C-alpha positions as CSV (number, residue, x, y, z in Angstrom):
1,M,5.2,-5.1,11.2
2,D,8.7,-5.7,9.8
3,L,8.4,-5.4,6.0
4,S,12.2,-5.8,5.5
5,N,12.0,-9.5,6.2
6,P,8.9,-10.9,4.3
7,V,7.3,-14.2,5.5
8,E,6.3,-15.3,2.0
9,H,7.0,-14.2,-1.6
10,G,4.9,-14.3,-4.7
11,D,3.5,-12.3,-7.6
12,V,0.2,-10.5,-8.0
13,E,-1.5,-9.2,-11.1
14,I,-3.5,-6.0,-11.5
15,T,-7.1,-7.0,-11.9
16,G,-8.7,-3.5,-11.9
17,V,-8.1,0.2,-11.5
18,T,-10.8,2.7,-10.5
19,V,-10.0,6.4,-10.9
20,N,-12.2,8.8,-8.8
21,E,-12.1,12.6,-8.3
22,D,-9.7,12.4,-5.3
23,S,-8.4,8.9,-5.4
24,T,-7.2,5.9,-7.5
25,T,-7.9,2.4,-6.3
26,M,-5.9,-0.6,-7.7
27,N,-7.0,-4.2,-7.2
28,F,-4.5,-7.1,-7.4
29,E,-4.7,-10.9,-6.9
30,G,-2.2,-13.7,-6.9
31,T,-0.7,-16.7,-5.1
32,I,1.6,-15.9,-2.1
33,G,3.3,-19.0,-0.6
34,K,1.5,-20.6,2.4
35,Y,-1.3,-18.0,2.2
36,G,-2.5,-19.3,-1.2
37,K,-4.7,-17.0,-3.3
38,V,-4.6,-13.4,-1.9
39,F,-6.5,-10.2,-2.9
40,V,-4.9,-6.8,-2.4
41,T,-6.6,-3.4,-2.6
42,H,-4.4,-0.3,-2.7
43,T,-6.0,3.2,-2.7
44,L,-4.0,6.4,-3.3
45,Y,-5.5,9.7,-2.3
46,A,-4.7,13.2,-3.7
47,L,-2.8,15.2,-1.1
48,E,-4.5,18.5,-0.1
49,G,-6.3,18.6,-3.5
50,D,-3.0,18.5,-5.4
51,K,-3.4,15.6,-7.9
52,S,0.3,15.7,-8.7
53,R,1.2,14.2,-5.3
54,G,-0.7,11.8,-3.0
55,L,-1.0,9.8,0.2
56,D,-1.4,6.1,0.8
57,R,-3.9,5.9,3.8
58,K,-3.8,2.1,4.1
59,I,-3.3,-1.2,2.4
60,I,-5.8,-3.9,2.9
61,F,-4.9,-7.6,2.5
62,S,-7.5,-10.3,2.4
63,R,-6.9,-14.0,2.3
64,L,-9.1,-16.4,0.4
65,C,-9.5,-19.7,2.3
66,K,-8.7,-22.9,0.4
């Protein structure tokens, strides 16, 4: 995946944040070009129990069909 050359552009807004003992999850939604309305979930995990640094295990994108 080449993220240096995006296929589409758009803006998303934060719709929710959930803080857990070892992670923080942020939810976003917005309109992205030809994909229409998209939903993004991004979870950050504490690294080796150290809450001052973390690890992004994955980003999940989900498209809402028109």
